[in-house]
Each structure stands twice: as C-alpha cells, then as structure tokens.
N, C-alpha and C positions, 0 to 999 in steps of 0.2 A: 205399469202395463205397457207393452210395446204398442207403438202406433200400428194400426192394421188397416187394410183396404179389403173390403168384401166384394166378391164378384159372384153374381148369381144368387139363387135362394136355396135354402136347405131342402133336401130331398131324401130319397131312400138311401142314397149312397153316403158314406161318411164324408165329412168335410175334408178338403185337401189344404194342408198348410204348406206354404213355400217359404224357405228360408234362404236368403240371398247370400252372396259371398262378400269378401272384404271390399270396401269402398262403394258398395252397391246400395240398393234400396228396394223396397217392394215395387215401386213404379217400374223398375227394369223388367219386371215379370208380368206387366199388365196385359200384354197381348196373349201370352200363353195362358194366363189365368182366365182371361175372358173366354177363350176357346174351350178351356176345360170346364167352364161353369155350366155347360149344357148337361153335365151329368150330376151336378150338385154344387154346393157352395165351395168356393175357393177363397182362402184367406192368404194374402200376402202381408208380410210384416216388414217393418224397418227394424233391423237388429239394434241392439243397444249400441250407443255411440255413433249411430248412423241415422240419416234422414230426420224424421220427426220424433223419433223415440228418445227417451231420457238418456243423458250422459251419465256414466257411472265412473267410479274410481278404479274399477278393475274390469279387464276385458279377457275373461277366461271361459272355457267351454262349460264347466259346471254351472257358472252363472247364466250363460246363454241358453243352456238346456232348461234351467228353471224358468227363464223368460218364456220359452216356447211352451212349457208345461202350463204356465199360467194362462196363456192364450187358449190352449186346447181345453182346459178345464172350464173356461169362461164360455166357450162355444159348444161344449158337449163332446165328451170323449166316447170312443177313440177316434183318431183322425189318421188319415194317410198323410205322410210327411215327406216332402221333397226338399232336399237341401243341396245347394251347390257350393263347392269349395269350402270356405269357412262355415257357411250354413250347413253344408254336409257333415262337417265334424260335429257341429252343435246338434244336428239331428241324430247322429249316431250316439252321442252321449245321452241324449234324451231317451232313445230306444233302449240303451243299456241300463239306465238308471230308473226309468219309469216305463217299462215295457207295456203296461196296461193302457197307456195313452196312445200307443202307436199300433195301428192295424197293419199297414204295409209301409215300407220304407224305401225311398228312392234316393240314392247318394250319387250325385253328379260329379264325376271327375275328381275324386279325392279318396284317400285311403286313411285308415286310422293309425297313421305313422307320422313322425316328425319329418319336416322338410327343411331345406337349408337355403332357399332362395329368398332373401330378405326383400321386403317391400319398402325399406326405409328410403330408398332413392326416389320412390314415387311420392312419399310423404314430403320429402325435401322439395320436390318440384312444386307441389301444391302450396307449401308454405312460402315459396319464393314469389308467388303471384302477388303483385302489388294491387291490393284491393281498392286503393284510392283511384286507380285508373280503370276500374271495372264498372261499366254502366250497362253492359249486356254480356251474355255468355261468350260471344265472339271475342271480346276483349280479353277474357281469361284464357280462351283457347289460343290466341296469338302468343300469349306469354308462356303457356304450357308447352306448345309444340317443340320449340328448340330444346326442351329439357327432357323429353320423353323418347325412349327408344322405339316404342310402338305407337304409331300415329292413331291407331284405334282407341288408345286410352284417353286421348284428348277429349273426344266426345263423351266417353264414359264418365270421366272425372267431372266435367262441367255439368253433368246432370245432378251432381251433388252440391252445386253452387246455389246459395241464396243470394241472388243478385241484388234484391232490394236491401237486404241486410249487409251486403258486401262481406260475406263470411262463408266458410265451408260448413255444410251440414254433416260434418264429420268431426269427431273428437280426436284431432290429429295428435295431440299430446299423449293421450292414453294409448291410442293405437300404436304409436311409435314406441312407447315405453314397454308395452306388453306384446311387442312383435314376436318375442320368443315363444310366448304362450299361444299366439295365434298359429305360428308355424308348427308347433309341437302338437302332441296329443296326450291328454292326462293319463299318467301311468297308474294312478290310484283308482281309476274307474274299473270296477269289477262287474262281473255278471255277463250274461249272454242274451242276445235277442233272438228268440226262437222263431219269430214270425217271418213272413216273406220279405225279402230284401233284394233290391236290384241295384247293382253297382254299374252305372251307365257312364261310359267314358268316351272321349273323343278319339277317333282313330289315329289322329296325328299328335295326341297328347302323351306325355310320359309320366303323368301324375299317378296313375294306377298301373303298376308294373307287375309282371308275373311273380316276382319275389314277394309281393305284398299279399298274395292270395292266401297263403297259410294264416297270416295274421287276421285277415278278414274272416276267413272261415272259422277261426277259433272263437271270434266274438259273434259272428252272424252265420251259424251253421247252415241256414237255408238260403244263403246268398246265391244269387245268379249274377252272371257277368254278361255285359253286351257292350258293343262299341258302335259308334256312329262314324262311318267312313267319311273322310274328308274334313272332320271337325277337329278343332283343338280343344284347349281348356275351356273356352267360352262356347261350348257346344250348343247351348240353348239359344245363343244369339246368332251363331254361325249357321246352324241347321235347325231352325225352330220347328219346322214341320215334322222333320224326322224325330226330333226330340219329343215333341208332343205325342207323336204316334207311338213311340216306344213306351213312354210312361202310361199313356192311356190304355194300351194293351195289357200292361202289367197290373195296373190298378183295377181293371175290369176282369182280370182272369178268375 
C-alpha cells in the first residue's frame, strides 16, 4: 500500500485523492490538501518509488493506477482524483480502467500522450551528490545548484532527501531505467471515462497543446479545459490559490 497522509475528516463529500508528479511526494501538496479539507477528507499519497512508499521493480502507469485503486478501495469509493504530471497520467489510467472508483477527475498540466523531454539529467544531478558531505539539506543544495538549469528544482529535489539516512527517498535506478514509460502513455489501455474531467493547465506551459484535445476527448468525452494565467507546469506551486479555486469550483459543481 502507498504511504498516505490524511487531511480533515470524512464528510458528505467524496474523499479527494491527490497524486503528485515525478520526483515529488504527498508532502508537496500539504498546503492545498489542508485548505481543501474543509469540504471533506483529502488523501495525499507518495507514489511508488517516491517518499515513504515501497520501491518496486517497475514504474509504469498500469501499476501506479493499481496503487491508487488500492488506496481508494481502502478508504471508500468513489473518490475525486487530482493528479499532476506523472500523477495525472496515473489518474487518467485509473479512470479509464476502473471508472467506478472515480467520481470527478482533475488532470493538472499533462495529456495522455508521449513526451520527449527526458529527466535523465536531473537524475544524474541527484546521483552526483556526495552524501558523505551532506549533514543538512543546504549541503545537498550547494552541490545540486551548479548541475541544474532551473534553480527552483534545487529546493524541490532536496525535499526528497533523507538527511539522517544520507540517501534520496527516490528509487533513482528504476526511475532512470523506466523513464521511457514515465514519459509515454500506455497504448494498450482501452475504454473511456464518461464522468466529469477537468484538464487544468498553466497558461505559460506547453504540456497540453491544442493538438492534444482530440485525443483527450476520445478518452474523456466530458472533458473541460481551463488554464491558469501566468503559471507554468508547476501551476499548483506557482499559483496555489488560483489552482485551489479552480479545482474547488469543479469538484463542487
């Protein structure tokens, strides 16, 4: 079972399950989860090979969807499911293969299509950190900074650091090996999710393009589209209040 963090108490509204993106964890979503918990219970998870969750020998979307299904079934179905990036693809596969478990679906800045921007260089940067010189997060941050193109990633990655154990809470070997699976989308997943679905994108992001809409509509015929102005791929971190307001309005509709 995935490691979970519970926010709020169960109420009349279905629980909300939040699935994070690559290299993240449930703790990245703590602030948004806490605010949304005024309407009912919110469950944040650490995806497989991330955070406190088990490490597995394969990192693919059918497996991740099964992980999410197990969490929902343990807490009571159906749930509203919010997924960002990698977590959004896992949430889509869940909705397509186990639609009875999902009431409403929010997919944050990702489409059910393959992408071609490898994250291998970020894995290499984390592997290059000399853990023998890490006594605090700032020690790792100083080693990471020269190796990363985006300075915002330094803080993000160091949240995945187990300082006491001097290790990453990320299964970097499996994530690196299965990067093609993470960037892709399983072609053998069939079916459609007929329920309400919101594809919420950053206004400055190019992850969800106009040419993706036909593919999205084929799988999610009730899909709606919205963008948050001024936000990029990390829309929930860059514009948290606007992100929260958008998904709250959709979930309560």
